[in-house]
N, CA and C of each residue as an Amber inpcrd file, in Angstrom:
protein
   561
 -22.8490000   3.3250000  -7.4610000 -22.1570000   2.0860000  -7.4180000
 -22.5560000   1.1090000  -6.1580000 -23.0800000  -0.0500000  -6.5020000
 -23.5680000  -0.8760000  -5.4710000 -22.5370000  -2.0700000  -5.4040000
 -22.2620000  -2.6200000  -4.0420000 -21.4030000  -3.8000000  -3.7330000
 -22.4670000  -4.8770000  -3.7470000 -22.1200000  -5.7760000  -4.8250000
 -22.9030000  -7.1740000  -4.9420000 -22.1640000  -8.4200000  -4.6730000
 -20.8200000  -8.4730000  -4.9130000 -20.0960000  -9.4600000  -4.4460000
 -18.7800000  -8.8990000  -3.4930000 -18.0740000  -9.7950000  -2.9360000
 -16.9700000  -9.4890000  -2.2870000 -15.6390000  -9.7800000  -2.8580000
 -14.4550000  -9.2360000  -2.6750000 -13.1780000  -9.7360000  -2.9870000
 -12.9320000 -11.0300000  -2.1660000 -12.6940000 -11.9200000  -2.8790000
 -12.2880000 -13.1700000  -2.2760000 -10.5800000 -13.6000000  -2.2800000
 -10.1770000 -13.1300000  -3.2830000  -8.6780000 -13.2950000  -3.5020000
  -7.8880000 -11.9580000  -2.5760000  -6.9330000 -12.3510000  -2.2560000
  -5.8610000 -11.3940000  -1.5620000  -5.5220000 -10.3650000  -2.4590000
  -5.5670000  -9.0450000  -1.8930000  -4.8690000  -7.9910000  -2.8080000
  -4.0240000  -7.3010000  -1.8360000  -2.9820000  -6.5900000  -2.4390000
  -1.8870000  -6.0630000  -1.7460000  -2.2630000  -4.9620000  -1.0580000
  -2.5050000  -4.9850000   0.3750000  -3.2810000  -3.8230000   1.1990000
  -2.4220000  -2.5500000   0.9650000  -0.8130000  -2.7160000   0.9570000
   0.0030000  -1.5070000   1.0310000  -0.1700000  -0.7330000  -0.3560000
  -0.6540000  -1.3530000  -1.3170000  -0.7880000  -0.6520000  -2.5830000
  -2.1610000  -0.0130000  -2.6350000  -3.2100000  -0.4060000  -1.9830000
  -4.4140000   0.3180000  -1.8130000  -4.4930000   1.3960000  -0.7210000
  -3.9570000   1.0620000   0.3820000  -4.0880000   1.8260000   1.5530000
  -2.7650000   2.9410000   1.8350000  -1.5160000   2.5280000   1.3010000
  -0.2090000   3.1770000   1.6770000   0.2750000   4.0680000   0.4260000
   0.1050000   3.3360000  -0.6500000   0.6930000   3.9460000  -1.8940000
   0.1410000   5.4010000  -2.1890000  -1.1900000   5.4450000  -2.1300000
  -1.9180000   6.7620000  -2.4950000  -1.3550000   7.8100000  -1.6460000
  -0.8720000   7.6380000  -0.2960000  -0.4370000   8.5560000   0.5720000
   1.1880000   9.2550000   0.1640000   1.5940000   8.6340000  -0.8410000
   2.8010000   9.2320000  -1.4270000   2.4770000  10.5970000  -2.1560000
   1.2320000  10.8030000  -2.5790000   0.8430000  11.7840000  -3.3820000
   1.2120000  11.8580000  -4.8320000   1.5100000  10.6180000  -5.2990000
   1.9240000  10.4450000  -6.7640000   0.7160000  10.4550000  -7.4970000
   0.3770000  11.2880000  -8.4140000  -0.7890000  11.3220000  -9.1730000
  -1.0610000  10.0120000 -10.0060000  -2.3830000   9.6660000 -10.2430000
  -2.6020000   8.6110000 -11.1270000  -2.4620000   8.9770000 -12.6290000
  -2.4570000   8.0870000 -13.4260000  -2.5370000   8.3550000 -14.9120000
  -1.1540000   8.0460000 -15.5100000  -0.1340000   7.9640000 -14.7980000
   1.1240000   7.6570000 -15.4710000   1.2470000   6.2950000 -15.6640000
   1.8730000   5.8020000 -16.7000000   2.2180000   4.4090000 -17.0230000
   3.1920000   3.9010000 -16.2140000   3.8920000   4.7580000 -15.2980000
   4.8510000   4.2630000 -14.2740000   4.2480000   4.0390000 -13.0220000
   3.8580000   2.6560000 -12.6700000   3.3570000   2.3280000 -11.3750000
   4.1800000   1.0040000 -10.9750000   4.3820000   1.0030000  -9.5490000
   5.0470000  -0.0570000  -9.1510000   4.4410000  -1.5760000  -9.5230000
   5.3540000  -2.4030000  -9.7160000   4.9240000  -3.7250000  -9.9250000
   4.2930000  -4.1790000  -8.6590000   4.6960000  -3.9820000  -7.5460000
   4.2310000  -4.4120000  -6.1470000   4.6490000  -3.3830000  -5.2190000
   3.9290000  -3.3430000  -3.9770000   4.3410000  -2.7600000  -3.0040000
   4.4900000  -3.5430000  -1.5600000   5.2690000  -3.1820000  -0.7540000
   5.3590000  -3.9490000   0.3660000   5.5780000  -2.9930000   1.5020000
   5.5040000  -3.6610000   2.9550000   5.7620000  -3.1950000   4.1620000
   6.9960000  -3.6930000   4.7990000   7.5150000  -4.5870000   4.2730000
   8.7710000  -5.2130000   4.8100000   9.6990000  -5.7830000   3.7350000
  11.0490000  -5.9910000   4.1600000  11.9510000  -6.5230000   3.1960000
  12.9990000  -7.3070000   3.8480000  12.6190000  -8.6920000   4.0840000
  13.4370000  -9.6910000   4.6910000  13.8720000  -9.0960000   6.0510000
  15.2060000  -9.2010000   6.3370000  15.6210000  -8.5990000   7.6970000
  16.0030000  -7.0970000   7.7140000  16.0300000  -6.5060000   6.4390000
  16.2910000  -5.0990000   6.1280000  15.2560000  -4.2140000   6.6810000
  14.0460000  -4.4880000   6.3930000  12.9620000  -3.4860000   7.0220000
  11.8690000  -4.4050000   7.6470000  11.3710000  -4.1730000   8.8010000
  10.2060000  -4.8580000   9.3640000   8.9660000  -3.9240000   9.2680000
   7.7960000  -4.4890000   9.3650000   6.5710000  -3.5160000   9.3460000
   6.6860000  -2.5200000  10.4590000   7.3030000  -2.7640000  11.4090000
   7.5860000  -1.6950000  12.6060000   8.3310000  -0.5420000  12.0550000
   9.1900000  -0.8240000  11.1670000  10.1540000   0.5610000  10.5220000
   9.2890000   1.5460000   9.9060000   8.0010000   1.0460000   9.6430000
   7.0360000   2.0660000   8.8920000   7.9080000   2.7250000   7.6110000
   8.1380000   1.7130000   6.6460000   8.4970000   1.8980000   5.4370000
   7.8620000   1.2870000   4.3310000   7.3160000   2.0830000   3.2980000
   6.7170000   1.6100000   2.0460000   7.7640000   1.2410000   1.1930000
   7.6050000   0.0290000   0.6760000   8.8560000  -0.3290000  -0.3330000
   8.1390000  -0.6900000  -1.6280000   8.3400000   0.0090000  -2.6240000
   7.8930000   0.0160000  -3.9840000   8.9160000  -0.6230000  -4.7950000
   8.3590000  -1.5390000  -5.7340000   9.2300000  -2.1920000  -6.4700000
   8.6900000  -1.7910000  -8.0260000   9.8380000  -1.3240000  -8.8020000
   9.4470000  -1.0140000 -10.2130000  10.3660000  -1.7010000 -11.1370000
   9.6890000  -2.0850000 -12.3160000  10.3600000  -2.4920000 -13.5290000
  11.2490000  -1.3250000 -14.1010000  12.7010000  -1.5230000 -14.3920000
  13.2470000  -0.3700000 -14.8870000  13.0060000  -0.3880000 -16.3330000
  12.7460000   0.7180000 -16.9280000  12.3360000   0.9620000 -18.3370000
  13.1600000   1.8930000 -18.7860000  13.5250000   1.8110000 -20.2020000
  14.4700000   2.8170000 -20.8550000  13.7780000   3.9430000 -21.4530000
  12.2590000   3.9020000 -21.5630000  11.5220000   5.1180000 -22.2440000
  11.9340000   6.2510000 -21.6020000  11.5510000   7.3750000 -22.1410000
  11.5840000   8.7860000 -21.6090000  10.7080000   9.2120000 -20.4630000
   9.4890000   8.5220000 -20.5900000   8.5090000   8.7620000 -19.4320000
   9.1640000   8.0900000 -18.2250000   9.5540000   6.9290000 -18.2430000
   9.9570000   6.2810000 -17.1150000  11.2470000   6.8300000 -16.3670000
  12.1880000   7.4060000 -17.3200000  13.4180000   8.0700000 -16.8110000
  13.1010000   9.3890000 -16.1980000  12.0630000  10.1570000 -16.7540000
  11.7110000  11.4010000 -16.1750000  11.0440000  11.0440000 -15.0830000
  10.1230000  10.1460000 -14.8120000   9.4140000  10.0930000 -13.6510000
  10.1810000   9.5510000 -12.4560000  11.2670000   8.6950000 -12.7820000
  12.2490000   8.1860000 -11.8710000  12.9610000   9.4100000 -11.3150000
  13.4040000  10.2000000 -12.1260000  14.3700000  11.3890000 -11.8690000
  13.5670000  12.3710000 -11.1810000  12.4870000  12.8790000 -11.6870000
  11.5850000  13.9480000 -11.1490000  10.5440000  13.8110000  -9.9140000
  10.1710000  12.5570000  -9.8960000   9.1170000  12.1530000  -8.9160000
   9.8760000  11.3560000  -7.9160000  10.3580000  10.0740000  -8.3250000
  10.6570000   9.0800000  -7.1350000  12.1220000   9.5560000  -6.5220000
  13.0960000   9.9280000  -7.3050000  14.4630000  10.1980000  -6.6780000
  14.3600000  11.6470000  -5.9500000  13.1030000  12.4550000  -6.0820000
  12.9980000  13.7210000  -5.3690000  12.0730000  13.8880000  -4.3570000
  11.3820000  12.6040000  -4.1650000  10.5030000  12.4250000  -3.3280000
  10.8600000  12.7250000  -1.8310000  10.0680000  13.6160000  -1.0110000
  10.3880000  13.9770000   0.0750000  10.4330000  12.7610000   1.1520000
   9.7090000  11.7140000   0.9150000   9.7200000  10.3850000   1.7950000
  10.7710000   9.5060000   1.3710000  11.5410000   9.6840000   0.4160000
  12.5410000   8.6510000   0.0120000  13.4060000   8.4570000   1.1330000
  13.8200000   7.1840000   1.4470000  14.5500000   6.7610000   2.3180000
  15.9070000   5.9940000   1.9180000  15.5240000   5.2490000   0.7560000
  16.5220000   4.2180000   0.3330000  16.1300000   3.9300000  -1.1610000
  17.1510000   3.6230000  -1.9480000  16.9750000   3.4190000  -3.4560000
  18.0240000   2.3650000  -3.7850000  17.5040000   1.2300000  -4.3300000
  18.4780000   0.0920000  -4.6080000  17.9530000  -0.4040000  -6.0320000
  19.0430000  -0.4690000  -7.0740000  18.7180000  -1.1720000  -8.3370000
  19.1730000  -2.5190000  -8.1160000  18.2740000  -3.4800000  -8.6240000
  18.4250000  -4.9820000  -8.4030000  18.1440000  -5.5330000  -9.7450000
  19.2100000  -5.8530000 -10.4510000  18.8790000  -6.5290000 -11.8670000
  18.0720000  -5.6110000 -12.8100000  16.9810000  -5.7700000 -13.2240000
  16.2080000  -4.9510000 -14.1310000  15.1280000  -4.3140000 -13.1880000
  15.1210000  -4.2170000 -11.9490000  14.2240000  -3.4880000 -11.2430000
  14.9250000  -2.6260000 -10.2900000  14.0960000  -1.7170000  -9.7610000
  14.4600000  -0.5010000  -8.9140000  13.5990000  -0.6640000  -7.5860000
  14.2080000  -0.6000000  -6.3740000  13.4090000  -0.5710000  -5.1020000
  13.4310000   0.6610000  -4.4100000  12.3740000   1.4420000  -4.3570000
  12.3080000   2.6220000  -3.7830000  11.8360000   2.4180000  -2.3070000
  12.3860000   2.8960000  -1.3400000  11.7590000   2.6590000   0.0540000
  11.4920000   4.2050000   0.5880000  10.2500000   4.3100000   1.0340000
   9.6430000   5.5130000   1.5520000   9.3980000   5.6160000   3.1010000
   9.8270000   6.6340000   3.7390000   9.5950000   6.6580000   5.1380000
   8.2730000   7.2230000   5.6430000   7.4420000   6.4960000   6.3850000
   6.1910000   6.9080000   6.9550000   6.2230000   7.0940000   8.4690000
   7.3880000   7.3420000   9.0030000   7.4620000   7.5110000  10.6110000
   6.4200000   8.5020000  10.9120000   6.3390000   9.6180000  10.1270000
   5.3460000  10.7190000  10.5690000   3.8240000  10.3850000  10.4760000
   3.7090000   9.1350000   9.9780000   2.2530000   8.5680000   9.9260000
   2.1070000   7.2710000  10.9830000   3.0730000   7.3230000  11.8590000
   3.0550000   6.2700000  12.5670000   1.8990000   5.5550000  13.3600000
   0.9760000   6.6240000  13.6790000  -0.3150000   6.1670000  14.3250000
  -1.0580000   5.3140000  13.1920000  -1.4440000   5.9930000  12.2070000
  -1.9580000   5.4070000  11.0070000  -1.4390000   4.3840000  10.3360000
   0.0070000   4.2400000  10.3770000   0.6690000   3.0950000   9.9890000
   0.3470000   1.7840000  10.8950000   0.1130000   1.9950000  12.1770000
   0.1640000   0.8070000  13.0800000  -1.5850000   0.4110000  12.8270000
  -2.3950000   1.3760000  12.7040000  -3.7750000   0.8960000  12.4020000
  -3.8300000   0.3210000  11.0360000  -3.0370000   0.5870000  10.1120000
  -2.9830000  -0.0770000   8.7440000  -2.4890000  -1.5600000   9.2200000
  -1.1340000  -1.9280000   9.7380000  -0.7030000  -2.9640000  10.0420000
  -1.6950000  -3.9640000  10.7610000  -2.4940000  -3.4560000  11.7270000
  -3.2610000  -4.1550000  12.4860000  -4.8330000  -4.3110000  11.8250000
  -4.9040000  -3.7430000  10.5080000  -6.1640000  -4.2120000   9.7670000
  -7.2860000  -3.1270000  10.1700000  -7.0130000  -2.0820000  10.9300000
  -7.9320000  -1.2090000  11.5090000  -8.1140000   0.0330000  10.5970000
  -8.4520000  -0.2540000   9.3740000  -8.5250000   0.7820000   8.3230000
  -9.7560000   1.8570000   8.8170000 -10.5690000   1.5810000   9.4180000
 -11.7600000   2.5480000   9.7060000 -11.2260000   3.5560000  10.8040000
 -10.1810000   3.0720000  11.5070000  -9.6850000   4.1040000  12.4260000
  -8.5570000   5.1480000  12.3000000  -8.2340000   4.8800000  10.7790000
  -7.2450000   5.8820000  10.0820000  -7.7710000   7.3830000  10.2290000
  -6.8990000   8.2700000  10.2710000  -7.4030000   9.7720000  10.4040000
  -8.2330000  10.0780000   9.2950000  -9.3530000  10.8050000   9.2850000
 -10.1370000  11.2460000   8.1640000  -9.3440000  11.8560000   7.1530000
  -8.3350000  12.6490000   7.4010000  -7.4000000  13.3150000   6.5140000
  -6.6520000  12.1340000   5.5870000  -6.3050000  11.0190000   6.3380000
  -5.8150000   9.9870000   5.4640000  -6.6340000   9.3150000   4.7440000
  -7.8960000   9.0770000   5.2800000  -8.9520000   8.3620000   4.4490000
  -9.1710000   9.0800000   3.2290000  -9.1900000  10.5790000   3.1540000
  -9.5830000  11.3480000   2.1900000  -8.5210000  11.1530000   1.0530000
  -7.2820000  11.3400000   1.5240000  -6.2490000  11.2730000   0.6830000
  -6.2610000   9.7900000  -0.0390000  -6.4890000   8.7820000   0.6730000
  -6.6240000   7.2830000   0.0770000  -7.7030000   7.4970000  -1.1790000
  -8.9020000   7.9410000  -0.6320000  -9.9460000   7.8440000  -1.7310000
  -9.7350000   8.7520000  -2.6520000  -9.2050000   9.9410000  -2.5040000
  -8.7580000  10.9860000  -3.4580000  -7.8100000  10.5490000  -4.6980000
  -7.1730000   9.2530000  -4.3380000  -6.1440000   8.6700000  -5.2710000
  -7.1310000   7.9140000  -6.4550000  -8.3270000   7.3580000  -6.1260000
  -8.9700000   6.3930000  -6.7190000 -10.1150000   7.4380000  -7.6110000
 -10.3250000   6.8340000  -8.7580000 -11.3730000   7.4610000  -9.4940000
 -12.7590000   7.2380000  -8.9290000 -13.5690000   8.2820000  -8.6160000
 -14.7640000   8.2340000  -7.7070000 -15.6540000   7.2940000  -8.1940000
 -15.8460000   7.0450000  -9.6320000 -17.0150000   6.1890000 -10.1240000
 -16.4660000   4.7810000 -10.6100000 -15.1650000   4.6360000 -10.0460000
 -14.5260000   3.0790000 -10.4660000 -15.1450000   2.0990000  -9.3980000
 -14.9700000   0.8620000  -9.8200000 -15.3820000  -0.3570000  -9.1720000
 -14.5670000  -0.3150000  -7.7260000 -13.4190000  -0.0110000  -7.8650000
 -12.5730000  -0.1830000  -6.6160000 -12.9910000   0.9550000  -5.6930000
 -13.3660000   2.1610000  -6.0890000 -13.4950000   3.1990000  -5.0430000
 -14.7380000   2.8170000  -4.0800000 -15.7040000   2.1620000  -4.2760000
 -16.7870000   1.9700000  -3.4640000 -16.4450000   0.7000000  -2.5270000
 -15.5700000  -0.0480000  -2.8610000 -15.1200000  -1.1160000  -1.9180000
 -14.1310000  -0.4810000  -0.9880000 -13.3040000   0.2110000  -1.4480000
 -12.2230000   1.0700000  -0.5020000 -12.9490000   2.0870000   0.4480000
 -14.1530000   2.6910000  -0.0910000 -14.9240000   3.4660000   0.7910000
 -15.3830000   2.7250000   1.9180000 -15.8740000   1.4220000   1.5890000
 -16.6240000   0.6420000   2.5190000 -15.6920000   0.0460000   3.4260000
 -14.4040000  -0.0480000   3.2240000 -13.3500000  -0.4450000   4.1540000
 -13.0180000   0.6990000   4.9860000 -12.9360000   1.9280000   4.6780000
 -12.6510000   3.0380000   5.3320000 -13.7730000   3.5340000   6.2480000
 -14.9180000   3.3100000   5.8520000 -16.2360000   3.8030000   6.6340000
 -17.1640000   2.6050000   6.7440000 -16.6670000   1.5080000   7.3960000
 -17.5160000   0.2340000   7.4300000 -19.0090000   0.4620000   8.1560000
 -19.2300000   1.4540000   8.8670000 -20.4700000   1.6530000   9.6370000
 -21.5610000   1.6530000   8.7590000 -21.2700000   2.3530000   7.5150000
 -22.4200000   2.5120000   6.5290000 -22.6960000   1.3250000   5.6330000
 -21.8360000   0.3340000   5.8530000 -21.8580000  -0.8610000   4.9280000
 -22.0550000  -2.3300000   5.7380000 -22.1230000  -2.2960000   6.9970000
 -22.4660000  -3.5770000   7.6990000 -23.5350000  -4.3680000   7.2990000
 -24.5030000  -3.5600000   6.9750000 -25.9070000  -4.5020000   6.6340000
 -25.7630000  -5.1700000   5.3220000 -25.0630000  -4.2110000   4.2980000
 -25.1010000  -4.6940000   2.9680000 -24.1390000  -5.9350000   2.9450000
 -22.7900000  -6.0930000   3.7370000 -21.9370000  -7.0150000   3.8110000
 -22.5620000  -8.1690000   4.5150000 -23.2990000  -8.0150000   5.5710000
 -23.8850000  -9.0310000   6.2470000 -24.9380000  -9.8720000   5.3760000
 -25.7420000  -9.0130000   4.6130000 -26.7410000  -9.4950000   3.4280000
 -25.9100000 -10.5060000   2.4900000 -24.8010000 -10.0410000   1.9070000
 -24.0910000 -10.8960000   0.9840000 -23.3030000 -12.0260000   1.6170000
 -22.7890000 -11.9780000   2.7950000 -22.1260000 -12.9840000   3.4990000
 -23.3420000 -13.8860000   4.2490000 -24.5350000 -13.5710000   4.1370000
 -25.4600000 -14.3010000   4.8220000 -25.2010000 -14.4790000   6.4130000
 -24.7510000 -13.4000000   7.0900000 -24.4440000 -13.5910000   8.4700000
 -25.2100000 -12.4110000   9.3110000 -25.1720000 -12.4180000  10.5190000
 -25.8400000 -11.5730000  11.3500000 -25.0780000 -10.2230000  11.2510000
 -25.6200000  -9.0950000  11.2670000 -25.0810000  -7.9550000  11.0030000
 -24.1660000  -7.7250000  12.4950000 -24.6940000  -8.0310000  13.4600000
 -23.8720000  -7.8250000  14.6750000 -22.6330000  -8.4130000  14.7690000
 -22.5260000  -9.5640000  13.9750000 -21.0780000 -10.1740000  13.9310000
 -20.0400000  -9.1800000  13.3650000 -20.5370000  -8.7410000  12.2170000
 -19.5050000  -7.6830000  11.5790000 -19.4900000  -6.4580000  12.3770000
 -20.4270000  -6.0010000  13.0700000 -20.2310000  -4.8480000  13.9450000
 -19.3200000  -5.2520000  15.0100000 -19.2660000  -6.3690000  15.5280000
 -18.3730000  -6.7010000  16.5630000 -16.9250000  -6.7170000  16.0370000
 -16.8080000  -7.3200000  14.8310000 -15.5700000  -7.1890000  14.2990000
 -14.9500000  -5.8000000  13.9860000 -15.9360000  -5.0210000  13.4200000
 -15.7230000  -3.7440000  13.0380000 -14.9380000  -3.2500000  11.8860000
 -14.5390000  -4.2350000  11.2330000 -13.7550000  -3.9330000  10.0720000
 -14.3100000  -4.8040000   8.8520000 -14.3320000  -4.4880000   7.5860000
 -14.8910000  -5.0840000   6.4920000 -13.7930000  -5.6930000   5.6140000
 -12.5240000  -5.5170000   5.9160000 -11.4250000  -5.8350000   5.0530000
 -10.2920000  -6.5530000   5.7610000  -9.9310000  -7.7120000   5.2950000
  -8.9680000  -8.5240000   6.3180000  -7.7200000  -7.7530000   6.3880000
  -6.8510000  -8.1730000   7.5150000  -5.6120000  -7.4790000   7.7520000
  -4.5770000  -7.6200000   6.7050000  -3.5250000  -6.9770000   6.5820000
  -2.4540000  -7.3720000   5.6700000  -1.8600000  -8.6190000   6.0200000
  -1.6240000  -9.4560000   4.9990000  -0.8410000 -10.7280000   5.1300000
   0.5530000 -10.2880000   4.9890000   1.3000000 -10.4230000   6.1870000
   2.6840000  -9.9780000   6.4360000   3.6230000 -10.6390000   5.6320000
   3.3430000 -12.1700000   5.1960000   4.2170000 -12.6660000   4.3540000
   3.9590000 -12.2280000   2.7980000   2.7950000 -11.7630000   2.4530000
   2.5580000 -11.2400000   1.1700000   2.9240000  -9.8480000   0.9180000
   3.1480000  -9.2730000   2.2200000   3.4450000  -7.7860000   2.0830000
   5.0030000  -7.7800000   2.3360000   5.8060000  -8.8010000   2.1630000
   7.1930000  -8.6890000   2.4130000   7.8680000  -8.8600000   0.9390000
   8.6830000  -8.0770000   0.5250000   9.7270000  -8.3190000  -0.5120000
  10.5720000  -9.1890000  -0.0650000  10.9800000 -10.2020000  -1.1720000
  11.5380000 -11.5400000  -0.9890000  12.8430000 -11.5300000  -1.9490000
  13.4080000 -10.3480000  -2.1560000  14.7740000 -10.4880000  -2.9110000
  15.8920000 -10.1160000  -2.2420000  16.9730000 -10.7640000  -2.4570000
  18.1210000 -10.6010000  -1.8020000  19.1730000  -9.6010000  -2.5670000
  19.7960000  -8.4260000  -2.0110000  20.5750000  -7.5850000  -2.4980000
  21.9040000  -7.4780000  -1.6190000  22.8850000  -7.5660000  -2.2470000
  24.2160000  -7.4170000  -1.4900000  24.3910000  -6.2430000  -0.7910000
  24.5750000  -6.3260000   0.5130000  24.8350000  -5.0590000   1.3310000
  26.1670000  -4.4810000   1.1020000  26.1600000  -3.5870000   0.2750000
  27.2640000  -2.8640000  -0.4420000  28.2850000  -2.3210000   0.6910000
  27.6820000  -1.8460000   1.8980000  28.3670000  -1.3490000   3.0080000
  29.2300000  -2.4870000   3.7900000  29.0810000  -3.6360000   3.5640000
  29.7100000  -4.7760000   4.2490000  30.5480000  -5.5960000   3.3300000
  30.6540000  -4.9840000   2.1220000  31.6900000  -5.8410000   1.1510000
  33.1020000  -5.1440000   1.1190000  33.9960000  -6.0140000   1.4220000
  35.5210000  -5.5950000   1.4410000  35.8790000  -5.7370000   0.0320000
  36.3380000  -4.5610000  -0.5010000  36.9590000  -4.6000000  -1.8220000
  38.6410000  -4.8320000  -1.5880000  38.9450000  -5.8070000  -2.3750000
  40.3690000  -6.1140000  -2.3130000  41.2580000  -5.3040000  -3.3260000
  42.2230000  -4.7240000  -2.9230000  43.0100000  -3.6460000  -3.6830000
  44.2820000  -4.2250000  -3.9810000
């Protein structure tokens, strides 16, 4: 596969670089609507939490996936039902170094084992795979990107990365849920 154009629209970086680290196999119809790295004042990027928002479905496949995969996941930190959606929060404290590289847009600095897990999630001959590969291993791609962008290759080498940093506003979940621990029930 060859890269001939570049992504110009923003894409959710947490879905590409962090969600694959959960080890959830591709191929299920149960996928998050979106993923985030913060949630209002509840979680900040420094907390190293991946927040996955799912539409609740009533079919057997969803219920089984939720019960056997999501609710039993060893990284599960928090689970909240909000209207017709579920929010699953996964803890990435043990990935703190790679998490910090991710937040700062230093994808090429991720550990090789982390990069391989990310790449292993995507179909090898898909259009997305080659782009993600170029973000994780930019040294092999500086000249091609410089050609497409019509810039000096040294400029890209100086920057060191081929993918922009996560937009912290777009990577923030913006729904409000009552904090049940702070609600006083009148009896």
